[in-house]
N, C-alpha and C positions, 0 to 999 in steps of 0.2 A: 499460796492461797490467801494468806493474811498480810502479804507484803505491803499493800497500799495502806492498810490500817496502821501497821507498826511504823512504816515510814512517816506517815502523817503524825503519829503520836510523838515520834522522835523530834519533830520540828516544832512542837508546840512551845511557845514562850509567852504569848500574849493571849488575852481573852479572844481576840479575833482569830488567832491560830486555833484556839480550842474549839470555837464554833465551826471552823473549817474541818477540823478533825471529826467533830460530831457528824458532819455531812458525809465525810468519807466512811465513817463507821456505819451510818445508815445505808449508804449505797452498797457497801460490802454485805450487810445483812440481807438486803433485798436481792442481791445477786447470788450469794452463796451461803446465807445464814443457816440453811438446813445442813450444811456440811461442817459448820463450826463444831468444835468439841462441846460447846454449851449453846445449843441452838434455840433456846427459849429465853425470854427476858428474865424469868425467875432463876434459871440455872446460871445465866451469865452474871447477874448481879450477885448471887451467892458466891460464885467463884471470884468475882472482882473483890468482894469483901474479904474473902479468905486470903487472897493474894496480898491485899493491903495489910491485913493483920500479920501475916507471915513475914512480909517485907519490913514492916515497922519494927519487928523484933531484931532484925539485922541492921537496918538502915533507918534511923529515926526521921523518916520523911514527915512524920506528924508534927514535928517542931515548927517548921515553916513551909507548909505545903504550897505548891505552885500549880499553875495551869498545866504544866508539863506532868506533874505528879498525877493530877486528875485524869489526864489522857492515858498515862501508863496504867492506872488502875482499871479504867474501862477497857483498854485493849487487852489487858491480862485476863479479863473476864471471858474473853472468847475461848481461851485455850487452857486456863489453869484448872487443875483437878484437885 
C-alpha cells in the first residue's frame, strides 16, 4: 500500500527529488490516506516527529540532515506508532 511512497523516499538525494517525493506522498494520501496508520495530518506529523526522535537516538541523522532524511521522516509518519 505504501510502496510508492517508500520507493520514492529511498531515491531522494536532491531538492528536486524531495519535491517529487512530496508529490508522490500527496498522491498516496489522496488515493489511500484513510487506510494509512496515521490518516490525519496531525497524527502523521506527530508520528514523523516521534520517529525522528527515536531514530536520532540510534543514528545521529541530526548532525548533517539531508533531503533523503527529510523524506524518510515524512514517510515514517505514515506508519510509525
